[in-house]
C-alpha positions in Angstrom: -105.5 -44.9 202.6 -105.0 -48.7 203.1 -105.5 -49.3 206.8 -105.2 -52.4 209.1 -106.1 -52.5 212.8 -104.5 -53.8 215.9 -106.7 -54.7 218.9 -105.0 -55.5 222.2 -107.1 -58.0 224.2 -106.9 -59.0 227.8 -109.9 -61.0 229.2 -112.3 -59.1 227.0 -116.1 -59.0 227.2 -116.8 -60.9 224.0 -120.0 -59.0 223.3 -118.1 -55.7 223.4 -115.2 -57.1 221.4 -117.6 -58.4 218.7 -119.2 -55.0 218.4 -115.8 -53.4 217.9 -114.8 -55.9 215.3 -118.1 -55.6 213.4 -117.8 -51.8 213.4 -114.4 -51.8 211.7 -113.9 -55.0 209.9 -115.3 -54.0 206.5 -113.1 -50.8 206.6 -109.7 -52.4 207.3 -107.6 -54.8 205.3 -106.8 -56.9 208.3 -107.5 -56.9 212.0 -104.8 -58.3 214.3 -105.8 -59.3 217.8 -102.7 -59.1 220.0 -103.7 -61.1 223.1 -102.1 -60.5 226.4 -102.8 -64.0 227.9 -106.5 -63.8 228.1 -108.2 -66.6 230.1 -111.0 -66.8 227.5 -108.6 -67.1 224.5 -110.6 -70.1 223.2 -113.8 -68.0 223.0 -111.8 -65.2 221.4 -110.7 -67.7 218.7 -114.2 -68.8 218.2 -115.4 -65.3 217.7 -112.6 -64.5 215.3 -113.5 -67.5 213.2 -116.7 -65.6 212.2 -114.6 -63.2 210.2 -112.2 -63.7 207.3 -109.5 -61.1 207.8 -108.5 -61.6 211.4 -105.1 -62.7 212.7 -104.5 -63.7 216.4 -101.2 -63.2 218.1 -101.1 -65.3 221.4 -98.5 -63.7 223.7 -99.3 -66.3 226.4 -99.0 -63.8 229.3 -99.8 -60.2 230.1 -96.8 -58.5 228.5 -98.2 -55.0 228.7 -100.0 -52.7 226.3 -96.9 -51.4 224.5 -95.5 -54.9 223.9 -98.8 -56.1 222.5 -99.2 -53.0 220.3 -95.7 -53.3 218.9 -96.1 -57.0 218.0 -99.4 -56.2 216.3 -98.0 -53.2 214.4 -95.0 -55.3 213.2 -97.5 -57.9 211.9 -99.7 -55.5 209.9 -96.7 -53.7 208.4 -95.4 -57.0 207.0 -97.9 -56.3 204.3 -96.2 -53.6 202.2 -99.5 -52.3 200.9 -100.7 -51.2 204.4 -100.2 -47.5 204.8 -101.5 -47.0 208.3 -102.3 -48.9 211.5 -105.3 -48.2 213.7 -104.9 -49.1 217.4 -107.7 -50.2 219.7 -108.3 -51.5 223.2 -110.7 -54.4 223.3 -113.4 -52.4 225.1 -113.6 -49.5 222.6 -116.7 -48.7 220.6 -116.0 -46.8 217.4 -118.7 -45.5 215.2 -119.3 -47.4 212.0 -117.8 -44.6 209.9 -114.9 -43.8 212.2 -112.2 -45.6 210.1 -113.5 -43.9 207.0 -113.5 -40.4 208.6 -109.9 -40.8 210.0 -108.6 -42.1 206.7 -110.4 -39.4 204.7 -109.1 -36.7 207.0 -105.6 -38.0 206.8 -105.6 -38.1 203.0 -107.0 -34.5 202.9 -104.4 -33.2 205.4 -101.5 -34.8 203.6 -102.6 -33.1 200.4 -102.7 -29.8 202.3 -99.1 -30.3 203.5 -99.6 -31.5 207.0 -96.9 -33.6 208.7 -98.9 -36.1 210.9 -97.9 -38.2 213.8 -101.4 -39.6 214.4 -105.0 -38.7 213.8 -107.7 -39.8 216.3 -111.4 -39.5 217.0 -113.3 -37.4 219.4 -113.9 -39.6 222.5 -117.3 -39.9 224.3 -117.7 -41.1 227.9 -120.3 -43.9 227.8 -121.4 -43.1 231.4 -122.2 -39.4 230.7 -122.3 -39.2 226.8 -120.1 -36.2 227.2 -117.1 -35.5 225.0 -113.7 -36.0 226.6 -111.6 -32.9 226.1 -108.7 -32.8 223.6 -105.5 -32.2 225.5 -103.3 -29.3 224.3 -100.2 -28.5 226.4 -99.3 -24.8 226.4 -96.7 -23.3 228.7 -97.4 -24.8 232.1 -101.1 -25.4 231.4 -103.0 -28.2 229.9 -105.7 -26.6 227.8 -108.8 -28.7 227.3 -110.4 -28.2 223.9 -113.8 -29.5 222.9 -115.1 -29.9 219.3 -117.4 -27.1 218.2 -120.6 -28.3 216.7 -120.5 -28.2 212.9 -116.7 -27.5 212.8 -114.9 -30.6 211.4 -111.5 -29.0 211.0 -108.6 -31.0 212.6 -107.8 -30.0 216.1 -104.1 -29.9 217.1 -103.5 -32.2 220.1 -100.4 -32.5 222.3 -101.3 -36.2 222.7 -104.1 -38.6 221.8 -105.5 -41.7 223.6 -103.9 -44.7 221.8 -107.1 -46.5 221.2 -108.7 -45.1 218.1 -105.5 -43.5 216.9 -104.4 -44.0 213.2 -100.6 -44.0 212.8 -99.2 -43.7 209.3 -96.5 -46.2 208.3 -94.1 -43.4 207.3 -94.4 -41.9 210.8 -93.9 -45.2 212.6 -90.8 -45.8 210.5 -89.3 -42.5 211.6 -90.6 -42.2 215.2 -90.6 -45.9 216.3 -93.0 -48.0 218.3 -94.5 -47.8 221.8 -92.5 -48.0 225.0 -92.7 -51.6 226.1 -91.0 -51.0 229.5 -93.8 -48.7 230.7 -96.1 -51.7 230.6 -99.2 -49.6 230.9 -100.1 -45.8 231.3 -98.3 -42.8 229.7 -97.4 -45.0 226.7 -99.6 -43.0 224.3 -98.5 -39.7 225.9 -94.8 -40.4 225.6 -95.2 -41.6 222.0 -97.1 -38.4 221.1 -94.4 -36.2 222.6 -91.7 -38.2 220.8 -93.6 -37.9 217.5 -94.0 -34.2 217.9 -90.3 -33.8 218.8 -89.5 -35.5 215.5 -91.8 -33.1 213.6 -95.0 -35.2 213.5 -97.8 -33.7 215.6 -101.1 -35.3 216.3 -104.6 -34.2 215.5 -108.2 -35.0 216.6 -110.8 -35.3 213.9 -114.2 -34.1 215.1 -116.2 -36.0 212.5 -114.7 -39.3 213.8 -116.5 -40.5 217.0 -115.6 -43.3 219.5 -117.1 -44.3 222.8 -114.3 -45.0 225.2 -114.2 -45.2 229.0 -111.2 -43.8 230.8 -110.6 -45.2 234.3 -112.9 -47.4 236.4 -114.9 -44.4 237.6 -114.7 -40.6 237.7 -114.3 -38.5 240.8 -115.5 -34.9 240.7 -113.7 -32.5 243.0 -113.3 -28.7 242.9 -114.8 -28.5 239.4 -112.4 -31.1 238.0 -112.7 -34.8 237.3 -110.1 -37.5 238.3 -110.1 -41.0 236.9 -110.4 -43.7 239.6 -108.2 -46.6 238.9 -107.2 -49.7 240.8 -104.3 -49.5 243.3 -102.1 -51.4 240.8 -102.9 -49.0 238.0 -102.1 -46.1 240.4 -98.6 -47.8 240.8 -98.0 -47.6 237.1 -99.3 -44.0 236.9 -97.0 -42.9 239.8 -94.0 -44.8 238.4 -94.3 -43.8 234.8 -94.9 -40.2 235.8 -91.4 -40.2 237.2 -90.1 -41.8 234.0 -91.7 -39.0 231.9 -89.8 -36.4 233.9 -86.6 -38.2 233.1 -87.0 -38.1 229.3 -84.9 -35.5 227.6 -87.1 -34.6 224.7 -90.2 -33.8 226.7 -90.7 -30.1 227.4 -89.4 -29.0 230.7 -92.6 -27.0 231.4 -94.6 -30.2 231.1 -92.2 -31.8 233.5 -92.7 -29.1 236.1 -96.5 -29.5 235.7 -96.2 -33.2 236.0 -94.3 -33.1 239.2 -96.7 -30.6 240.7 -99.8 -32.5 239.8 -98.4 -36.0 240.5 -98.1 -35.0 244.2 -101.0 -32.7 244.6 -103.5 -34.8 242.7 -102.6 -37.9 244.6 -103.0 -36.4 248.0 -106.4 -34.8 247.1 -107.4 -38.2 245.5 -106.5 -40.0 248.7 -109.0 -37.9 250.7 -111.9 -39.2 248.7 -111.3 -42.9 248.1 -111.6 -46.1 250.1 -108.6 -48.3 250.9 -106.4 -45.2 251.3 -103.6 -47.2 252.9 -103.5 -49.7 250.0 -103.5 -46.9 247.4 -100.7 -45.1 249.3 -98.5 -48.2 249.4 -98.8 -48.6 245.6 -98.2 -45.0 244.9 -95.1 -44.7 247.1 -93.8 -48.0 245.6 -94.4 -46.5 242.1 -92.5 -43.3 242.9 -89.7 -45.3 244.5 -89.3 -47.6 241.4 -89.5 -44.6 239.1 -86.5 -42.9 240.8 -84.6 -46.3 240.9 -85.3 -46.9 237.2 -87.2 -50.1 237.7 -89.3 -50.7 234.6 -91.7 -53.4 233.4 -94.4 -55.4 235.1 -94.9 -55.8 238.9 -96.9 -58.3 240.9 -99.6 -57.4 243.4 -97.8 -56.1 246.5 -98.0 -58.3 249.7 -100.2 -57.1 252.4 
C-alpha cells in the first residue's frame, strides 16, 4: 500500500517531532506537516529541511485539528498514487515498523474481504507503559478490549484515536473528512461512527505499536481512570459531547450513555481537581454553546 502521512503541529517539542519523523519517513511517500500557527515555525522548517520528502502547510493560526487534518489529507491525495493517509499528532511516538505493520495488515484484510474505515495501532501510555484499551461500544456499555499476547488478529473497534490511524483513499472519498467545526475533541470518534454508518468499520492491529499520551494527566477513581485536561479542553469536551448527541447517524444507545457520563463524570471529576470554579465555568459554557449550536474555536473566558 502506498502511504503518505499528515502530522498536525502546534508548538511542538522539536526533539519529539524529529523522533516521529525519523520513525516514519522511510516508510511513507511523503509527510505533510500541517501547522496550526506554531510560534516555533522557523525551527520546524529547519528540522524539515533535514528530510527530502516533507511538505509544510502554514495555516498561520490555530485552526483546529480537523481543519489541519483535512488540509493535509487533501494535499497528500493530490498524488493519485497515494492509496492511504496516516494521521499523527506532533507528540506521537510510533514504533519504527508501525507503518509497515498497518499497511501489511490492511492489504491482508482487503484480500480477505474486509471493508475498512481505518486501521490503527495499539496505543501505549508513556507514563505507565500500559496499553490503552481498544474501545468497543455494545448496547449501553463501552467494552474495553486489550490485545492478547501473541494474537495479532485485527480487533474490531467502535472508534480509534486519530493519531496513528491509517485511512484508505477509497474510504475517505466515500465517508468524507474530519469535522472542522468541532475544533478539537470527539473529531476521531464522530468520524469513526460516520465511517461505520457508511459500512466501513475500524480495526486495531496488535502488531502495530505507538506510544501516545491521552490527556495532561490521569486521575484514578473507583477503579477507573479519567484524563485530566485543561479547563479550555474541558469546554470542548463538554460542548462537543452535546453535538454528538444531536447527530442523527450515531446510535441512540451511545447517546444515552454519553448524556449520563457527561454529567456524572464531570461532577465526580470536579471533586478531585484544583481550580474547581474555573473548570465548572468552562464546562457550563461548553454545555450552553452545545445546546445553542455554537461551533468552532473560543477564546479563554474572562475571569
